Structures are given as structure tokens and as C-alpha cells.
C-alpha positions in Angstrom: -21.9 3.2 -5.8 -20.5 5.9 -3.4 -17.2 5.4 -1.5 -19.1 4.1 1.3 -19.8 0.4 0.5 -22.0 0.0 3.7 -21.9 -2.4 6.5 -20.8 -6.1 6.6 -24.1 -7.2 5.2 -23.7 -5.2 1.9 -22.9 -7.0 -1.2 -22.1 -5.7 -4.7 -23.1 -7.7 -7.6 -20.7 -9.5 -10.3 -21.5 -6.8 -13.1 -19.5 -3.8 -13.6 -20.8 -0.3 -12.5 -19.8 3.0 -13.7 -16.6 4.5 -12.5 -17.3 7.5 -10.5 -13.8 8.4 -9.1 -11.8 11.6 -10.1 -9.6 9.4 -12.5 -12.5 8.3 -14.6 -11.3 8.4 -18.2 -7.7 7.7 -17.5 -6.4 4.4 -19.1 -3.7 2.7 -17.0 -1.4 -0.4 -18.5 -0.6 -2.7 -15.4 2.5 -4.6 -16.1 3.1 -5.1 -12.6 3.2 -8.2 -10.4 3.4 -9.3 -6.7 2.4 -6.6 -4.3 4.1 -3.0 -5.0 2.8 -2.3 -8.4 -0.7 -4.0 -7.8 -1.1 -2.0 -4.7 -0.7 1.2 -6.8 -2.7 0.1 -9.8 -5.6 -1.0 -7.7 -5.8 2.3 -6.0 -5.9 4.1 -9.3 -8.8 1.7 -10.3 -10.6 2.5 -7.4 -10.3 6.2 -8.0 -11.8 5.6 -11.4 -9.2 4.9 -14.0 -9.5 2.2 -16.4 -7.0 -0.4 -15.6 -5.6 -3.2 -17.9 -3.7 -5.9 -16.1 -1.2 -7.7 -18.5 0.3 -10.9 -17.2 1.9 -13.8 -18.8 -0.3 -16.8 -19.6 0.9 -18.6 -16.5 -0.4 -15.5 -14.2 0.8 -13.0 -11.8 2.7 -15.3 -9.0 0.8 -13.5 -6.2 -2.3 -15.3 -7.6 -1.4 -18.2 -5.4 -0.3 -16.3 -2.2 -2.4 -16.8 0.8 -5.8 -18.9 1.4 -7.8 -19.8 -1.8 -11.0 -21.6 -2.7 -9.6 -21.9 -6.3 -6.1 -22.0 -7.5 -4.9 -18.6 -9.0 -7.5 -16.7 -6.8 -5.7 -16.5 -3.4 -6.5 -13.9 -0.8 -3.5 -11.7 -1.4 -4.4 -11.5 -5.0 -8.1 -10.6 -4.3 -7.0 -7.9 -2.0 -4.7 -6.1 -4.8 -6.4 -6.7 -8.1 -10.0 -5.4 -8.2 -11.2 -2.6 -10.7 -9.3 -4.3 -13.1 -9.5 -6.1 -16.5 -7.1 -9.3 -17.0 -5.1 -9.6 -20.6 -3.2 -12.8 -20.5 -0.6 -12.7 -23.2 3.0 -13.6 -24.0 4.7 -10.4 -24.4 7.8 -12.2 -25.7 5.9 -13.5 -28.7 5.3 -11.1 -31.7 1.4 -11.2 -31.1 2.1 -9.8 -27.6 4.4 -7.2 -28.7 2.0 -6.1 -31.5 -0.9 -6.0 -28.8 1.1 -3.8 -26.7 2.0 -1.5 -29.5 -1.5 -0.9 -30.2 -2.4 -0.4 -26.5 0.7 2.3 -25.9 -1.0 4.9 -28.1 -4.5 4.5 -26.4 -2.9 4.7 -22.8 -2.4 7.6 -20.5 -0.3 5.7 -17.8 2.1 2.6 -18.1 3.0 1.4 -14.9 5.7 -1.6 -14.4 7.8 -3.1 -11.9 9.6 -5.0 -14.6 13.2 -4.4 -14.2 14.2 -1.7 -16.8 16.8 -4.2 -18.5 13.9 -6.8 -18.9 11.6 -3.8 -20.5 14.3 -2.9 -22.9 15.0 -6.5 -24.1 11.0 -6.8 -24.8 11.6 -3.4 -27.0 9.3 -1.5 -24.5 11.5 0.8 -22.7 10.6 4.6 -22.2 12.1 5.7 -25.2 10.4 3.2 -27.3 7.1 3.7 -25.4 7.3 7.5 -26.1 7.8 7.1 -29.8 4.5 5.5 -29.7 2.8 8.1 -27.3 4.6 11.0 -26.4 2.1 11.9 -23.8 2.5 8.6 -22.1 3.4 8.6 -18.3 5.8 5.7 -17.9 6.2 4.9 -14.4 8.4 2.4 -13.2 9.2 0.9 -9.6 12.7 -0.3 -9.2 14.4 -2.0 -6.0 17.5 0.4 -6.5 17.8 3.7 -8.3 19.0 3.3 -11.7 22.1 5.6 -11.1 23.4 3.6 -8.5 25.8 0.4 -8.3 22.8 -1.8 -7.3 20.5 -0.8 -10.0 20.4 -4.5 -11.6 20.1 -6.1 -8.4 16.6 -8.1 -7.5 14.8 -6.7 -4.5 12.0 -7.9 -2.4 10.1 -6.5 0.6 12.6 -8.2 3.3 15.5 -7.0 1.1 14.6 -3.5 1.4 13.6 -3.6 4.9 16.8 -4.9 5.7 18.8 -2.7 3.8 17.0 0.6 4.9 17.7 0.2 8.6 14.0 -0.4 9.3 14.8 -4.3 10.4 17.7 -2.5 12.7 15.4 -0.4 14.2 12.4 -2.8 14.8 15.0 -5.3 16.2 16.7 -2.9 18.5 15.5 -4.1 21.8 16.7 -7.6 21.4 19.9 -6.7 19.6 18.9 -8.8 16.5 17.3 -7.3 13.3 13.6 -8.0 13.0 11.1 -7.7 9.9 7.9 -5.9 10.1 5.7 -8.8 9.7 3.7 -6.8 6.9 5.1 -5.9 3.5 5.6 -2.3 4.5 8.3 -1.7 2.0 6.1 -2.8 -1.0 2.9 -1.0 0.2 5.0 2.2 1.4 6.6 2.4 -2.2 3.3 1.4 -4.1 1.8 4.6 -2.4 4.7 6.7 -3.4 4.4 5.1 -7.0 0.8 6.2 -7.0 1.8 9.9 -5.8 4.3 10.0 -8.7 1.8 8.9 -11.1 -0.5 11.5 -10.0 2.0 14.3 -10.1 3.2 13.1 -13.6 -0.3 13.4 -14.7 -1.0 17.0 -13.1 2.5 17.9 -15.3 1.0 16.4 -18.4 -2.3 18.2 -17.8 -0.3 21.7 -17.5 2.0 20.9 -20.4 0.9 18.1 -22.7 4.2 16.1 -21.8 4.5 12.8 -20.8 7.6 11.5 -18.9 9.4 8.8 -17.0 9.1 8.3 -13.5 11.2 6.3 -11.4 10.4 5.1 -7.8 13.2 2.9 -5.9 12.4 0.8 -3.2 15.4 1.5 -1.0 15.6 5.1 -1.7 11.8 5.4 -0.9 12.0 3.3 2.1 15.3 5.1 3.4 13.8 8.6 3.3 10.5 7.2 5.0 12.5 5.7 8.0 15.0 8.7 7.8 12.5 11.2 8.8 12.7 10.7 12.7 15.8 8.0 13.0 18.3 10.2 11.5 18.5 11.7 14.9 21.9 13.2 15.7 23.1 12.1 12.2 20.5 15.0 10.8 23.5 17.5 11.7 27.2 17.3 10.1 29.1 16.6 12.1 26.7 14.4 14.2 25.8 15.8 17.2 24.3 12.4 18.8 23.0 9.0 18.0 20.9 7.8 15.1 17.4 6.8 16.0 14.1 8.5 17.9 14.5 7.6 21.6 10.9 8.4 22.5 9.9 5.7 20.2 11.9 3.2 22.0 9.7 3.6 25.1 6.5 3.6 23.4 5.6 0.0 24.2 2.4 -1.8 25.1 1.5 -1.2 28.9 0.4 -4.3 31.0 -2.6 -3.7 33.1 -4.2 -5.5 36.0 -6.1 -7.7 33.3 -4.3 -7.2 30.0 -2.7 -4.7 27.9 -3.3 -0.8 26.6 -1.9 1.7 24.6 -1.4 4.8 26.8 0.1 7.8 24.5 0.2 11.0 26.5 1.7 13.3 23.7 1.4 17.0 24.8 2.4 18.6 28.1 -1.4 19.0 29.1 -1.6 15.2 28.3 1.0 14.2 30.8 -0.4 16.7 33.3 -3.8 15.4 32.7 -3.2 11.6 33.0 -0.8 11.4 35.9 -3.4 14.0 37.7 -6.2 11.3 37.0 -4.0 8.4 37.7 -3.7 9.7 41.3 0.2 10.6 41.0 0.2 14.3 40.6 3.6 14.4 42.3 5.0 13.0 39.2 4.2 16.1 37.4 7.0 18.3 38.8 9.6 15.3 39.5 9.5 14.3 36.0 9.2 17.9 34.6 6.4 16.9 32.6 5.1 20.5 31.8 8.5 21.3 30.0 8.5 19.5 26.6 12.3 19.7 26.5 13.1 18.4 30.0 10.4 15.7 29.7 12.2 14.4 26.5 15.6 14.5 28.0 14.3 12.4 31.1 12.0 10.2 28.8 13.2 6.8 30.2 12.0 7.8 33.7 8.9 9.1 32.3 7.8 6.1 30.5 8.8 3.8 33.3 6.7 5.9 35.8 3.7 5.2 33.0 4.3 1.4 33.0 4.3 1.4 36.8 1.2 3.2 37.1 -0.6 1.2 34.3 -0.5 -1.7 36.5 -2.9 -0.3 39.0 -6.0 -0.5 36.5 -7.6 -2.6 34.5 -7.7 -2.0 30.6 -11.3 -1.1 30.5 -10.8 1.7 33.4 -7.7 3.1 31.7 -9.8 3.5 28.4 -12.5 5.3 30.3 -10.2 7.7 32.3 -8.0 8.7 29.1 -11.3 9.2 27.2 -12.7 11.3 30.1 -9.6 13.3 30.0 -8.9 13.5 26.3 -5.6 11.4 26.3 -4.7 9.3 23.3 -5.3 5.7 24.4 -6.6 2.5 22.8 -7.1 -1.2 23.6 -5.2 -3.9 21.3 -7.3 -5.4 18.3 -6.4 -9.0 17.6 -5.9 -9.3 13.6 -8.9 -11.9 13.7 -11.3 -9.2 15.4 -10.1 -6.1 13.3 -13.3 -6.6 11.1 -15.4 -6.2 14.3 -13.8 -3.1 15.7 -16.6 -0.6 16.6 -15.4 2.4 14.4 -14.5 0.0 11.6 -17.5 -1.5 11.6 -19.8 1.5 11.7 -18.1 2.8 8.8 -18.3 -0.2 6.7 -14.9 -0.6 6.2 -15.1 -4.3 5.4 -17.8 -5.2 3.1 -19.0 -8.6 1.7 -19.2 -8.8 -1.8 -20.2 -11.4 -4.4 -17.2 -12.5 -6.5 -18.4 -14.3 -10.1 -16.0 -17.4 -9.3 -15.1 -17.2 -5.5 -18.4 -16.7 -4.0 -18.7 -14.1 -0.9 -15.3 -12.3 -0.4 -14.5 -9.6 2.4 -12.9 -6.6 1.1 -11.9 -3.3 2.4 -13.4 -0.2 0.9 -11.1 2.5 -0.5 -10.3 4.3 2.2 -9.9 7.9 0.7 -13.1 10.1 0.4 -13.6 12.4 -2.4 -16.6 14.8 -1.9 -17.5 15.3 -5.4 -15.9 12.0 -7.3 -16.2 9.1 -4.7 -13.9 6.0 -5.1 -16.0 2.8 -5.7 -15.6 -0.9 -6.2 -17.1 -1.6 -9.4 -15.5 -5.0 -10.7 -13.8 -7.7 -8.7 -10.6 -9.2 -9.2 -10.5 -10.8 -12.5 -9.7 -14.7 -13.3 -6.6 -15.1 -15.1 -7.1 -14.0 -18.9 -10.9 -13.2 -18.3 -10.8 -10.0 -20.5 -8.1 -11.6 -23.1 -10.3 -11.8 -26.0 -12.2 -8.8 -25.1 -9.5 -6.3 -25.2 -7.8 -8.1 -28.1 -11.1 -7.6 -30.1 -10.9 -3.7 -29.0 -7.5 -3.6 -30.6 -8.8 -4.8 -33.8 -7.7 -8.5 -33.6 -10.0 -11.1 -35.4 -11.8 -14.1 -34.2 -9.5 -16.3 -36.0 -6.4 -14.4 -34.7 -7.2 -14.7 -31.1 -8.2 -18.5 -31.6 -4.8 -19.2 -33.5 -2.9 -17.4 -30.5 -5.0 -19.5 -27.9 -4.0 -22.5 -29.7 -0.4 -21.7 -29.8 -0.8 -20.7 -26.0 0.5 -17.0 -26.8 -2.7 -16.0 -24.6 -5.2 -17.4 -22.1 -8.6 -17.0 -21.8 -10.4 -17.6 -18.4 
């Protein structure tokens, strides 16, 4: 299967297909839960890695997040855990520890968002794992960097949105902090964790060395927000307020019949927009040809844009902007995203046959590799679906596996 899954009418079968991505041959132990870690490890799997998801017999708590047909297989879980095998085992038990000791020497990357103190209590901190496998990439996502005073604190998405300044920026207009209604801190940090794993694998390819990689949520999101929002604080002493003034004025524009995003960006865009809108006198009045003067006058520029937007319908503005190569788009309700003409044309949301959940809809891996396409070859596993399979590969006998199941050390689907 290529990275293009196809149109809405396409399906995949329940049987696994061969990995085709650039990470084919890399084995990943996924000791993560909820969103941040699974978002990273799913992408590693999409890109060809073999991912073994290790979860407690009770399962990853995200299994019940969202809507579901069957408990433990909710929508959020399905969106984060394809291309993985599930080993449900109690790592606090002697058998669980032994299974992990056998897995680590056969592994390229261990990814975890268990707090470092918790991994140490289990006996699988970085140094212990390095003794088992000197070439291991040990990647840990933390809430706060382990060299700071908050290192032992728990962290979730909203905690990091609040602490990083993001919630302050989002709520600036109302004067009350507001959260972005998406798990952006988790997913941004998940992407940073993915990049860190790839960087460590490249270093290992060149040197033969494994290493510890830490990706802290607060530091990652603070750096992400700070790119544009440090503002005057980018200089010492400060030369102005923090924030990026232009973004404060980029708002949906009301039209005669709805809303539109009008985003002239370059000087040529602004000149073309107001010329086509029949207000050429504003070009000189608002200094639109000079980016420095335009930015200094940005309050009046966007006020004029919103005033002019009321004179046409959304469709008329979209046609005018397309004709003049000015960035613009309509607003897509979340319930209609799968019908967006571009996303539909590229087959972004494909239909798949899940062995236990029936027909499900998933986005395809968005990154395209010319020579080594990503693919979806296995649907999100049921809890413990591959427990016996993985344990057998590690040399556990049938009687041992049965005993572990009887003592509830493991769970099989």
C-alpha cells in the first residue's frame, strides 16, 4: 500500500501488510499512554517501524476517550494507535520485568512518558536499559525538564497551555485566559519527540552510540509560542511589549452572508486586494506598499479590511481573491472537514475495516516519501491482542503464558 490511501470509498483489510516506510527494520518499544507519546509512536509506525505497545492489563486510559462502539476502542484511541502490536503486561511483576529485559536488547528505540522516577522504580531507568543495550535510544517525554524545580510535577495538556503563555495569548481579547480546544501541547511535543528520536537514530547510524533523549512539554511549547510572541522581550533591555500585534487583528471577517478568512500578506497582496475591492485610495492612505509603515499602522489596516468585507458575499470574496492570488478561504465546520474539496481529492480520510470495530475512518499519514511511502498496515489493536504472540517470540512457553494469564499478570484479547 502506498502513502495515498485513496478516496472515501477505499478500504483496507484487517490483515497486516508489509511496512514500506523509511523506518522499516527499526523496532520501537512504546511505553507511552494518552496522547503525547502515542502520537509520536504512531508516526514512527506509519513510517515503517515495528511498534510494540506495552500497556498494563487495565489498558491505556485513552482507550475510553471519545465515542466508541466497544469499550476500550474509543475514537481517540483509534486515532493514535494504528500500526502497533499490543502487549498487555504488568511491568511491576517479575514476569513483566523479565519480558522487558528480553525485549530491550532486541530494540532500537524505547519511548516513554512514564515519569523518570517511575521508570527508575521499575528498574528500567536509562542507565539500566543502557546496560542491557548500549545502542538503545531511550526517549522520554516529561512535563518539565528534569534539571528544573518542577521536574517531579504531573503535567497534562491544559497545564502546559496555561504555564507556557499560550492560554494568555488565546484569551487576550476577552482579558481571560482560554485554552485552545485541541490537545496542542501534547501533539506539538509529540512531534518534537518524533524529531528527537530521528535525530538520535541518525547519530547512532554514524557513531554506533545510543543515547538518552528528553523532550519536556513546558520547554517545548514555550519555545514554540515564543518564536513570534516574545516581541519586544526578544531584546535586552526590552524594546516593547510581548506578543505579535499582527496576529491580534487576524480574525474572521464578516461578509454579506457569512464569514471568510481574508489574509493579504505581501505588499502586492494588499495593493491587489484593495484595488480589486474598489478602494484603491486606501493604498496610499494606509501606506500599504511599505511593510514597515503598514505594520506600524496595522490596527487601521485590518479595520479597513473588515469594513470592506461587509460589501460582498463569501463566494464573491473567494472568487475575487483567487483571481488576484490573495490568500483567502471559507470556514469549514468540523463536521464537514471530510468533505473539504482538497482533502477529499487527495483521499485524506479513508475508510478502513477494523477487525473488531467494523468500518472506521482514519486520516492517512500526511507526510509523503517518494521512495519509501508511509502506510497503514495494521489497525489499532485490542487490549492484549498480541500478548501471547510477543511473549512466544521472547521465548516464553505456553505453560508460562497460561500461568501469567491465570494470575492476571498479562491480558490477552
